[in-house]
C-alpha positions in Angstrom: 72.6 -9.5 67.7 74.9 -8.5 64.9 72.5 -9.8 62.3 69.6 -7.8 63.8 71.6 -4.6 63.9 72.8 -5.3 60.4 69.2 -5.4 59.2 68.2 -2.2 61.1 71.1 -0.1 59.8 69.8 0.4 56.2 66.4 1.5 57.6 68.0 4.1 59.9 70.0 5.4 57.0 66.9 5.7 54.9 65.0 7.7 57.6 67.9 10.2 58.2 67.1 12.5 55.2 63.5 12.8 56.3 64.6 13.8 59.8 67.0 16.3 58.5 64.3 17.8 56.2 61.9 18.1 59.1 64.6 19.7 61.2 65.3 22.3 58.5 61.6 23.0 58.0 61.1 23.6 61.8 64.1 26.0 61.7 62.7 28.0 58.7 59.2 28.4 60.0 60.1 31.0 62.7 62.1 32.9 60.1 59.2 32.9 57.7 56.8 34.1 60.3 59.2 36.8 61.4 59.7 37.9 57.8 55.9 38.1 57.3 55.5 40.2 60.4 58.3 42.5 59.2 56.6 42.9 55.9 53.2 43.7 57.6 54.8 46.3 59.8 56.6 47.9 56.8 53.4 48.0 54.7 51.5 49.4 57.7 53.9 52.3 58.3 54.9 52.9 54.6 53.7 56.4 53.4 50.5 56.0 51.4 49.2 58.3 48.7 46.6 60.7 50.1 43.3 60.7 48.3 42.3 64.3 47.2 40.0 66.1 44.8 41.9 67.4 41.8 40.8 70.1 39.3 42.5 71.7 36.2 43.3 75.3 35.6 41.0 76.2 32.6 40.4 79.2 30.4 36.8 80.4 30.1 34.3 83.2 30.8 34.2 84.7 34.3 31.8 87.1 35.9 32.1 88.9 39.3 28.9 90.3 40.8 27.5 91.6 44.1 24.2 90.2 45.5 21.9 92.3 47.7 18.3 92.9 48.6 16.3 95.9 47.4 12.8 97.0 46.6 10.9 98.3 43.6 9.6 101.8 43.3 7.6 103.9 40.8 10.2 106.2 39.3 8.0 109.2 38.6 5.9 110.0 41.6 3.8 113.1 41.9 2.5 114.7 45.1 -0.7 116.6 44.3 -1.2 119.8 46.3 -3.5 122.8 46.0 -2.1 126.0 44.4 -4.0 128.2 46.8 -5.3 128.0 50.4 -9.0 127.1 50.9 -11.5 124.7 52.2 -10.8 121.1 51.0 -13.8 118.8 50.5 -13.5 115.2 51.6 -11.4 113.1 49.2 -13.3 109.9 48.3 -10.5 108.2 46.4 -8.6 105.3 47.8 -5.1 104.0 47.2 -5.0 101.9 44.0 -7.7 103.8 42.2 -7.1 104.3 38.5 -6.8 107.9 37.3 -6.7 109.5 33.9 -4.7 112.6 33.1 -6.8 115.8 32.8 -10.1 114.0 33.5 -10.1 112.4 36.9 -11.0 114.9 39.7 -8.7 114.2 42.6 -9.8 117.0 45.0 -12.1 119.9 45.1 -11.1 123.1 46.9 -13.0 126.3 47.7 -10.5 129.2 47.7 -10.4 131.8 50.5 -11.4 135.3 49.2 -9.1 137.0 51.7 -6.0 135.2 50.4 -6.9 135.7 46.8 -7.5 139.5 47.1 -4.1 139.8 48.7 -1.7 141.7 46.3 1.2 139.7 47.5 -0.7 136.4 46.7 -1.4 137.8 43.2 2.3 138.5 42.6 3.3 135.1 43.9 0.7 133.5 41.5 2.1 135.4 38.6 5.6 134.3 39.4 4.5 130.7 39.7 2.9 130.9 36.2 6.2 132.2 34.8 8.2 129.5 36.5 5.8 126.8 35.3 6.0 128.0 31.7 9.8 127.9 31.9 9.7 124.4 33.4 7.4 123.2 30.6 9.7 124.5 27.9 12.7 122.7 29.6 10.7 119.5 29.8 9.7 119.8 26.1 13.3 120.2 25.1 14.3 117.2 27.2 11.6 115.1 25.5 12.8 116.1 22.0 16.4 115.2 22.9 15.4 111.8 24.3 13.3 111.1 21.1 16.4 111.9 19.0 18.6 109.6 21.1 16.0 106.8 21.0 15.8 107.1 17.2 19.5 106.7 16.8 19.6 103.7 19.2 16.7 102.0 17.3 18.6 102.4 14.0 21.7 100.9 15.6 19.6 98.1 16.9 18.1 97.4 13.5 21.6 97.2 12.0 22.7 94.9 14.8 19.8 92.6 14.1 20.9 92.3 10.4 24.5 91.6 11.5 23.4 89.0 14.0 21.6 87.1 11.2 24.9 86.7 9.4 26.9 86.1 12.5 29.0 89.3 12.0 28.3 90.7 15.5 29.0 89.2 19.0 26.0 88.3 21.1 27.2 90.6 23.8 27.4 93.6 21.4 23.8 92.8 20.3 22.6 92.6 23.9 24.2 96.0 24.6 22.5 97.6 21.6 19.2 96.1 22.6 19.6 97.2 26.2 20.6 100.7 25.2 17.5 101.0 23.1 15.3 99.8 25.9 16.9 102.2 28.4 16.5 105.2 26.1 12.9 104.2 25.5 12.3 104.4 29.3 14.1 107.7 29.4 11.7 109.0 26.7 8.8 107.8 28.9 10.3 109.7 31.8 10.7 112.8 29.8 7.1 112.5 28.6 6.0 112.1 32.2 7.9 115.2 33.2 6.3 117.2 30.4 2.8 116.1 31.5 3.5 117.1 35.1 4.9 120.5 33.9 1.7 121.1 32.0 -0.4 120.2 35.0 1.6 122.5 37.2 1.2 125.3 34.6 -2.5 124.7 34.5 -2.7 124.8 38.3 -0.6 128.0 38.5 -2.8 129.7 35.9 -6.0 128.7 37.8 -4.5 130.2 41.0 -3.6 133.4 39.0 -7.1 133.6 37.6 -8.6 133.3 41.1 -6.2 136.0 42.3 -7.3 138.4 39.5 -11.0 137.8 40.0 -12.7 140.2 42.4 -14.5 138.9 45.4 -18.1 137.8 44.8 -20.7 140.2 45.9 -22.9 139.7 49.0 -20.2 137.8 50.8 -20.3 134.9 48.4 -17.5 132.5 47.7 -15.5 131.6 44.6 -16.2 128.8 42.3 -14.7 125.5 43.6 -11.3 124.8 42.2 -11.1 121.2 40.8 -7.6 119.6 41.0 -7.4 117.1 38.1 -5.1 114.1 37.7 -1.7 115.2 36.3 -0.8 111.8 34.7 -2.3 108.4 33.8 -1.8 105.8 36.5 -3.0 105.0 40.0 -3.3 106.7 43.4 -0.4 105.5 45.5 -1.3 107.2 48.7 -4.0 109.4 50.1 -2.2 111.8 52.4 -5.2 114.1 53.4 -8.7 112.8 53.0 -10.6 114.8 55.6 -12.6 118.0 54.8 -10.8 120.9 56.3 -9.1 124.2 55.6 -5.7 123.7 54.1 -2.9 126.1 53.2 -1.4 126.3 49.8 1.0 123.5 48.8 -0.4 121.0 51.3 0.3 117.5 50.1 -3.0 115.8 49.4 -2.3 112.6 47.3 0.6 110.8 45.8 0.1 109.4 42.3 2.2 107.6 39.7 2.3 105.3 36.8 2.9 101.6 37.8 4.3 100.9 34.3 7.2 103.1 35.0 9.0 100.9 37.6 12.6 100.7 38.8 14.4 98.9 41.6 16.3 100.5 44.4 19.2 98.3 45.7 21.0 99.1 48.9 24.7 98.1 48.6 27.6 98.4 51.0 29.7 101.4 50.0 32.7 99.1 49.3 30.6 97.1 46.8 29.0 100.1 45.3 32.4 101.6 44.5 32.9 98.9 41.8 29.4 99.3 40.2 29.2 101.3 36.9 26.2 102.8 35.2 24.9 100.5 32.5 26.1 97.3 34.2 24.1 94.1 33.8 21.7 93.3 36.6 19.7 90.1 37.2 16.5 90.7 39.3 15.9 87.5 41.3 13.3 86.2 43.8 10.7 88.8 42.7 7.9 86.3 42.5 8.4 84.7 39.1 10.1 81.5 38.0 13.0 83.2 36.3 15.2 86.3 36.8 14.4 89.6 35.0 17.1 91.5 33.1 17.9 95.0 34.2 20.6 97.7 33.9 22.2 100.1 36.5 20.7 103.5 35.8 22.4 105.5 38.6 24.7 105.1 41.6 23.8 107.7 44.1 26.9 109.8 45.0 26.1 110.0 48.7 25.9 107.2 51.3 24.1 106.8 54.6 24.5 104.9 57.8 22.3 101.9 58.4 22.3 99.6 61.4 22.1 95.9 60.5 20.0 93.3 62.2 23.1 92.3 64.2 23.5 95.9 65.5 26.5 96.7 63.2 26.6 100.2 61.6 27.1 99.9 57.9 27.6 102.6 55.2 25.1 101.9 52.4 24.7 103.4 49.0 21.5 103.3 46.9 21.8 102.0 43.3 18.8 102.6 41.0 18.1 99.9 38.4 16.0 100.1 35.3 14.1 97.0 34.1 15.1 96.0 30.6 12.6 93.0 30.8 9.2 93.5 32.2 7.4 90.8 34.3 5.3 88.4 32.1 1.6 88.5 32.0 -0.2 87.3 35.1 2.5 88.7 37.5 2.1 91.9 39.5 5.2 93.8 40.6 4.0 96.9 42.5 5.5 99.8 44.4 7.8 98.8 47.3 7.9 95.1 46.5 11.0 93.2 47.8 13.5 91.9 45.2 17.0 90.6 45.1 19.5 91.9 42.6 22.8 90.4 41.3 24.8 93.3 39.8 27.8 92.6 37.6 30.9 94.5 38.5 33.4 92.8 36.2 33.4 90.1 33.4 35.7 88.7 30.8 35.3 86.0 28.1 38.7 84.3 28.3 40.2 84.1 31.8 42.6 81.5 33.2 40.9 80.4 36.4 40.9 77.7 39.1 38.3 76.8 41.8 38.4 79.1 44.7 38.6 76.1 47.0 42.1 75.3 45.7 43.5 78.5 47.2 44.6 79.3 50.7 46.6 82.0 52.4 50.0 81.9 53.9 50.7 85.3 55.3 49.9 87.8 52.6 50.4 85.3 49.7 48.0 83.0 47.9 49.1 79.4 47.7 47.9 76.1 46.1 49.1 72.5 45.8 50.0 71.6 42.2 49.9 67.9 41.4 53.0 66.8 39.4 52.8 63.1 38.5 51.6 61.7 41.9 53.3 64.3 44.1 51.7 67.5 45.5 54.0 70.5 45.3 53.3 73.8 47.1 53.0 76.7 44.6 52.7 80.4 45.0 50.1 82.0 42.7 49.1 85.6 41.7 45.3 86.0 41.9 43.1 88.7 40.3 39.4 88.7 40.6 37.4 86.4 42.8 33.7 85.6 42.5 33.3 83.0 45.3 33.5 79.9 43.1 36.4 80.7 40.8 39.6 82.8 41.0 41.4 84.6 38.1 45.0 83.4 37.8 47.5 86.1 36.7 50.7 84.1 37.4 52.1 81.0 38.9 50.1 78.4 37.0 49.7 77.4 33.3 46.7 76.2 31.5 46.0 72.6 32.3 47.8 72.6 35.6 46.3 70.1 38.1 45.6 71.6 41.6 44.2 70.1 44.8 40.7 71.4 45.7 40.1 71.8 49.4 43.4 70.4 50.5 43.2 68.4 53.8 45.3 69.3 56.8 47.4 66.2 56.4 48.6 67.3 52.9 52.2 68.6 52.9 54.7 69.7 50.3 56.1 66.6 48.4 53.5 64.2 49.7 52.1 61.5 47.3 48.5 62.0 46.3 45.9 60.2 44.1 42.7 61.5 42.6 39.6 60.8 44.6 37.1 58.7 42.7 
């Protein structure tokens, strides 16, 4: 028995280390599992960097504009009316018919002898002739003045072209000179139209005076029919009175105009119109062509009016008249009262520190943004100038190259870690 135990004792001693190692492993396993669980919990609840969109504050050109609907209109419109009362023969012309100044007969009128032999009518006819002569002289002086201004603008434009070839003039200055010449050319056209209409009115007044000075025909006859000729080259826009009937003097018969002398009439909110200046750049869009047309603000009407919107809201509107600097290309027709959309420039600069408008938000009355410093977002107050819907002018609070968070999420707070979204 002693011999057997003696032989088993070395084997037991050899198995003891293995049992101790197994015991230690079985004791460490729960600890390892617990440590792994702790690490998982820590990593799960550890604050992670928030993924955001980041942009830089950059210096570049910036333009602020207002966008509104409008319609085209022939600038110089003329309402044709008879100088004396009489019997109007039926007008056969229709809207859209071409007319030629001094040649196309628009209407034929047989004057009434009773009104023509009236001494008061004679005196009124003489006064109209004098007024028409004075208006003609004023229109002639206006035409000469516009010609002189256009000549000066064309010489400036020629010099600007030479400077542009050598690169000695900015592109914007050349565009201004070109636009100024184009606008003065249209003003000369307007002055020439005014002179032609004044000459027509003078001819009509003289015809009425001649009828007033002519004695009544014998045997109860009537006067020779009075032909009313077209005052300008263009088209008939509207036939107001086409039936044959007796009409008093100055009754509107037709409305005529030149379709080449076109402008746009844009209706702006009074708050937007307050920032529009004469000569501002305008882009005419959605007029029917494949690209915008260049235009300039010619006039901002001084008085506004109330207009009810489609939602039933009363709005104060102001009409802004726009001259076309660039005409529609061949094959496109832009007529009277066509719908257009205009983008009017109210402010612009070539070098402006700006950030995306989506990076800004309000807190009270102050503009704020999140500035990314390293990997941390810091809340920063900024001073903002002009806004155009996509960018904002920065006047203070940010430096060039500063990284800001665009469209910050609700979970973003001051001091939180962020990373750029891929």
